[in-house]
N, C-alpha and C positions, 0 to 999 in steps of 0.2 A: 533239485530239491524237491520237487513235483515227484521223481521216479524214488526216492526213499518215504517221501510219504504213501506213494501206494503199493511200494512194496512193504510199508506198516500195516497197513491198513488191509493186505491179502493175509499178513501173518498173523494178523489179532482175529481174524471171522475164520481164519482155520484151526489156531489153536481154540478159540473157544464154540466153534461146533463141536468135539468130539463130548466134551463136559455134556454140553445140553442136550446133545442127543442122548445120553447115558442116564443122564438124568430121569429126562422123557419117558424111560422105559419104565421106571417105577410107579407102583399103584399108590395113589396118594393118601388112601386108605391103610394100607400096607406100612407105609412111612410110620402115618401119624401114630399107628398102633408099635412101633418098634420093631415089627419082625422083616423088614426087607433088606438083604444085602447079607444076613447074618451066615458067617459061613467056618466059625469058629474062633477060639479064643486066639491063634497065631494071628490070623484078616485083625481082630480087634487092636492087638497092642502094637502090630504091624501101622495100622491107621493111625494109633492115638502117637507112637513115635514118627510119623512122618507130619503129622501136626504140630507137633513140639519143634523138630528140627525147623520146620518152615517157620515158625513163629519166632525161633531164636534167630534166625536168615533175616528176616525181616527187622526184628531190634537191631541187629546189628549192622544193616543196610541204611537205617535211618539215624541211627548214633553217625556211621561215618559220612551220613549226610550233611548232618549239624556239622559236625567238624571241619568239612572240607567249606560249608559257607561262611564260618566263624573263621577262617583261613583266608580264604578271598577278602572278606572284610579286613582283615587285620591288614594284608596288602595295600588294601586300597587307601585307607587311613594312615600307613606308616610311613615317619618324616625320613626321607631318605637322605636328607643331610644335605640339600642342596636347592638352589632353585631352578626346576624343571624350564623356568620361562627363559633363562637366561643361560641354557645350556646349547650348545653347539653340538649337532651330531654329522659327522661325516662315515655314509657307510665305505667300505672298502670290500668290494665283493672278488676284486682279481689276488690272487695270493701273494703277487710280486709288493703291493701295496702293503699287505699285514706285514711281511717282513721287515720293510722298513718302518712299522709302527712307533717304534722305540726313540729311533731317529727324530721322526715328524714329530713328537710330542718332545721332546726337548726344544727343536726348531721353536716351538710354538712357547714353551714355559721363558724363552731369552724374550718375548715382546713383553714389556711391562704392563700393558691393559690388561694380558692373562693374566687373572688369579690362579686357577690349576688347569689341571689335564689329565685324563687317565686316557687307558685302553679297555676296549671293555666288547663281548663277545653279542651284547646286544641292547636295545635300546632302551634308558632305563626308564 
């Protein structure tokens, strides 16, 4: 965890350094007057296009984040159809047990105290 944090900080510093050094090379007076960095109409349209694309991608990412958040809230609050507190979960890591899962389930259902049983690939 500490390694991932350290790598993230280093990448952030490196990726933030180039724009900072590039922008510091401009004269503030020329930038305020609008004379800095002009190299033609093609460059102007390219910059505008890149800004529009970046803005579009940002909006898509925000919408995707909201959708994923709503889906996670739905999953947390969804009624599963059973009481999780009264469920017994048996993990069967060995494949020989998985092959006999149906027979085991049928054997469990013969007990009148057991209301229902099922096989699952994950814990509900």
